[in-house]
Structure formats: structure tokens, C-alpha cells
N, C-alpha and C positions, 0 to 999 in steps of 0.2 A: 493127259492134259485136257481140261475143258476148253471149250471154244470161247475166245475172248468176246466180251460184250462190245457191241458197236459203240463207237464214240458218239457223243451228242451231235457232233457236226455231221456224222454219217446218217443220222435219222432223216427220213424223208420230210420235206417241207410240207407243213399242213396246208398251206395255201395251194400248193401244187396238187396235193392229194384231193383237196376239196374241188379244185377245178376239174380234175379227172372224174370225180364222183358226179358232178353236175353234168358233165358231158355224157356220162353213162346213163343218167336218168333221162336226158334228152333223147338218147338213142332208143331207150326202152319205150318212151312215149311215142316216138316215130314208128317203132315196131308194132305198138298197139294199134296205131292208126292203120298200119298195113293189114293187120289181122281183121280189123273192122271192115276194111274195104273188101278183103277176101270173103268174109262172111256175107256181105251184101251181094257180092258177085255170085256166090253160091246160091243164095236165095233166089236171085233172078234166074239162075240156070236150073232152079229146082233140083239142086245137087244136095241131097240131104247129108250125105257123108262129108261133103266139102264144108257144109255149114257146121256140122259137129266138130270137124277138125279145126276150123277157124275159131270157133268159140273156145275150144280147149286150149288152143295156142294163146288166145287173148286172155283167158283166165290165168294161164301160167305167167304171161307177161305182166299182168296186173300185180300178181304177187311179187314178181321181181322188182317192179317199180316201187311197191310199198317198202320192200327191204332196202332198195337203193336210196329211197327218200329218207328212211330212218337213219341210214348210215350217213347220208349227206347232212341231215340235221345235227347229228352228233359231231360231224366234222366242222360244221358251221359254229357250233358252241365252242368247240376246241379252238378254232381259228379266232373266234371272238375273245376267248379268254387269253390267248396268246397276244392278240392285238392290244388287249387291255394291259397285259404285263409290259409290253413294249412301250405303251403310252406312259405307264407308271414309271418305268425306268428312265424314259426320256424326260418326264416331268421332274423326277428326283435329280437327274443330272443337271437339268436347267436350274432347279432350286439350289443345288449344291454349288453350282458355278457362280450364281449370284451371291450366295452366302459367302463363298470364298472371297469374292470382290468386296463384300461388305466388311468381312474380317480384315481384309487388306486396308480398306478405308479406315476402320477403327484403329488399326496399328499406326497408320500415318497420322490419324487424328490425335492419338496419344502423344506421338512425337511432336506434333504441332503444338499441343497444349503445353508440353514441357518448354518448347521454344518460346511460346507466347508468354508463359510465366516469367521466363528469364528476360524476354524482351520488355515486358511491362516493368519489371524491376529495374532494368537498365534505363528505361525511359524515365522512370521516377527519379532515379539518381542523377541522370543527365540534366533533367529540367530543374531539379533541386540545386545542383551546382551552378547551373545557368542563372537561376534566380538569386542565389547567394552572391555570385559575382556582380550581378547587376545592382543588388542592394548595397554593396560595399563600395560603389563608385558612382560618381555623378556623370552618367552618360547623357548625351543629348537624345531627344526624341528621334532625330534623324539617324541615329546609330542603330535603332531597333532592327531594321532590315539587314544591315551588314553584319550585326552581331547575333542574329537569330534569337531575339528575345521574345518571351511570352508566346502568344499564339503562332508567331512565325516559326518557332521551333516545331510545333505540332504539324504545321503545314509542310515543313521540310521533311518530316518523317512520312507524311502521306505521299509526298512526291517520290520518296525513296521506295515505298511500297508499290507505287505505280511503275517505277522503273524496273522493279524486280518481277512484277506480275502482269503489267499492262500488255494488251495485245496490240499488234501493229494495225495500221489503218485498213489494210485489205482483209483482215480477219475479223469475224463476227461471232465465232463460236467459242471463244475463250472466256474464262471467268477471271475477273480481276480479284485481287486480294481485298477482303472487306476493309473499307476505309481508305483505299487507294484513291489518289486524286492526281489527275493530270495537270501540270502547271500551265500548259498552253493548249487548252481544249479546242480553241478555235483556229489555231495557226499550225500546230504540229502535235499530232496525237501519238507519234512514235515513242514507244517506251525507251528506245535507245537514245532519244534526244535529251532525256532527263539527266542532269548532272548528278553524280553519286553524292549521297549524303556525307560520306567521309570527307570528300574534297570540300564540300561547302562548310563543314564544321572547322576544318583546318583553316580555311580562308577567314571564317568568322572570328576564330581565335586570334589569328594574325592581325586582323583589323582592330579588335578590341585592345590587344596589347599595344599596338602602335598608337592607338588613340590615347591610351593611358600614359604612355611614355611621352607623347607630344603635349600633354596637358602641363602648363607651367606650374611649378611648385611655388606655393606661397612662402615668401621669405619672412621668417620670424625674427623680431628684434631680440638681441641678447639682453637678458635681464640685467638691470643695473646692480652692481654689487651693494650689499648692505653696508652702510658706513659703520665703522667700528666705534663703539662708545668708549670715551676715555674712562679709565678706572676711577672710581670714586675714592676720595681721600679717606684714609683710615680714621675712624672716629677715636677721639681721645678718651682715655680711660677716666671715668669719673662717675659721679652719681647720675643715674638715669633721670633725665628731666621728665617732669610730668607732661602728659600729652596736652597740648594747647587746643582749646576749642576753635573751630573754624569760624572765620568771620561770617556774619549773616549773609553776605552777598556771594559766598562761594559754595554752598551745599550742592547745588545742581552739578557744577563742574566736578566736584569730588565724586558724586555718584557715577557720572559718566566715566571718570577715570578708573573707578573701582570695578565697573561692569566688565565681564569677560568678553573678549573680542571673538567673532566667528572664525573658526579654524577651517580653512579651505580643504585641509587634508581629511576632515571628517565628513565632507559632503559625499553622498552616495549616488552614483550614476548607475542605473540599472535598466535592463531591457526585458520586455516580454517577447519570447520567440515561440511561434506556433509551429509544431512539427507533427508529422504523420508517420505511423508505423507501416512499413511496406509489407509486412506479413499479415497483420490483423486489421489494417485500416484505422486503428485507434489514433485519435488525435490528442495531443497533450501540449500544454503551454508551459514552457520552462522560463523561470526568472533567472537572469544572469546579472550578477553584481560585478562591476568592473573593479579590479584591485587598484590601489594607488599606482602601481607600475603600469597597469593598463591605461589608466587615465593619462599618465604622463606620455605614454606612447601614442595614444589617440590624439593628443593635443598637438602632435608634431605636424599634422596637416593644416593647422591654423583654424580648424573649425570646431575643435573641442571634442569632449567625450561623446556627444550626441551626433557627431558628424559621420561621414562615410567610414573613416578609419575605426571609429568606435563601434559602428555596426558590424564591420568585419570581425573585430575582436569578439564581440558578443556572439556572433554566429558561430565562430570557431569554438568558443566556450560551450555553447548550447549543444553542438554536435558531440563534443567530448562527453558531456553529461548524459545525453540521450542514448548514445550507443549507435552501432552500425545499422540497426534496423530502422532508425528514424531518419527522415529526410525533411528538409526545410520546405515549408509551404510558401509559395511565391507571394511576396509582399507582406508576409505575416511577421513583421518585427516592429515593435513599438517601444518608444522610450517610456520608462516608468516615471513620469513627472511627479506623481504623488509621493514617491519615495524620496525624490530629490527635495521636494518641498518640506517634507517631514524632517529630513536631515538638516535643512537650512534653519528651521525653527529650533531644532535641538542644539545646533552649533551656536 
């Protein structure tokens, strides 16, 4: 069996060997100094043999110093190379550690991006439903805060972001979520003091529903029955009398009697509804024509097809036409008066 090779861990440390080599060179140089002193002493004593012996010893020591310095130089190069390798390994480990953190950051960022996309879509749908509910009912200006209408809904979302990410008063090294806003920056900056958005939404809905139920309903009069016309007597059978000319004073009345009367059932009540695609940001305007049944239903609130109930029906029809990817743009619903005017002239 051959002798096993020493493990790498068993190899002598270059730094230790280099330290020994440096100490050996220092000893040799001290020895050389001793030889020089001995030669000088022999010269003073006129000891020729002693001078020759000291010079021979000095020459031998010089050669030993040269060999030791060459070995020390090689060891220094080796130690320098090993130090460079350790530096490179440490550098690579530091880079890899930071790179791993960056990859972790990217993974969380991808997760955040997915959540943000879902959050933006949910926000668009939430505000669209909010705006549609507001458009279909006559709320007072004082109800905006309680119902979280318009910009107040955006502020409520910012407050929720602060509640979830805001730092406490005694902390200064935390990062808040972009767009987060403290509702009470001058009195209470604690994130825990912010009321949850879900609770505020439920309270706003309860307020709006209670306000709508408390609004008095207009009482509509019952339409008077149309009086029945007595049947005309049957004409006697006989020769058809010639048509008599109208007297000179009656032609205008006859024309008015003969002209067709406007039929309210032929009037067209339409709306323009502006909507946006949540996927492509495309904006489209949809025209919604109320059916006779829609007009009858919309008139039950006492304000007619262009009133709040009519807008509610038009918004519902527009959502059905546009599809799930489209949401209502706040305030973007308008009565198509030109179409109504055209139908009036046609009737």
C-alpha cells in the first residue's frame, strides 16, 4: 500500500511558513553581523587566520541569506496569491449574498405586482360601483363623507395603506407603502389608530341604504280611466251619399282633426354611458335606449325616464352590453336629448 496523501487541511499554513522564513533570514543577517565583528576583531589582533576564517564564514552566511531570501520571496508570492484567493472568495460570497437578497426582493416584487394588479382592478370596480350607486340616487352633498363618494374613497384607501404599513411614532427607519396617508398626522401618527377600511365601507353602505330608505317616496296620482265611447248607430243600407264639401269657415278645423297626434309610446329616451376597460384602459361610449317597459319603471319615482331611476336602468343596461371588463367612469352618463327631440318631431 502506498502512503496516503496528506489532506489539504494538514498542509502547513503559508503564513506560518513565511513567518519562519523571515525569522530565519533575520537570524542569518545577525549571524553575518557577528562574522563581520569577528573579522574586525581579528584584523585588530593581526590574526591572519582569524580574518580568513571570519571572511569564509561571512561568505557562507551571505550565500545562505541569498537562498533564504529567495525562498522568502517565493513564500511571499504564494502568500499573496493565497490572500488574493481568499479575497476573491470573500468578495464572491458577498456578491452572492447580496444577489440572493436581490433575487428574494424580485420574488417579493413579482408577488407584489400580482397583488397590485388585483388591487387596482378591485379598486376600479369598487369606485365604479360607488359612482354608479351615486349616479342613480339623489344624495345630498353632506352625504359624501358618510358614503365615501369620489375622492373620499381614494383617501380611505390611502388611510388603509397607512394602517397596514405605517410606522409607529417612535420608529423612524420603516418604509411606508407608496401612497399611504395618515388621516391624523398632527394628532396621532400611530398606524394602529386608523380604522380598517372594511369597517368604514360597511358603515358607509349602512348610512347610504338608511338614507335612501328614509327618503320620502313621491306619491303618484292614479291615472283617470278613459271614458268609454258609446257605440255609433249602425248606418242604414242605402245609396252612398255623395261627399258634401266643407263650409268655407271649417277647413282649418278639419286639417287639425285629420293630422296625426303625437304618440308618447314612440318617444325615445336614451343615455350615453362612458366606460373604461380595466385590462386595456380603452374607453368607449355606449348608447342605451330605454324600452317602453324601462320607461314605465323609471317613471315610478315621479321624475321620469331621465331621473335617477332612469339612470340606474341605463347603467345596468350599459354594463350588460359592455361586459365584465368594462367599468363605469364616474359622472360619465348623459341624457341623449337630441334623440328625444328627433323622436318628438317624428311622432
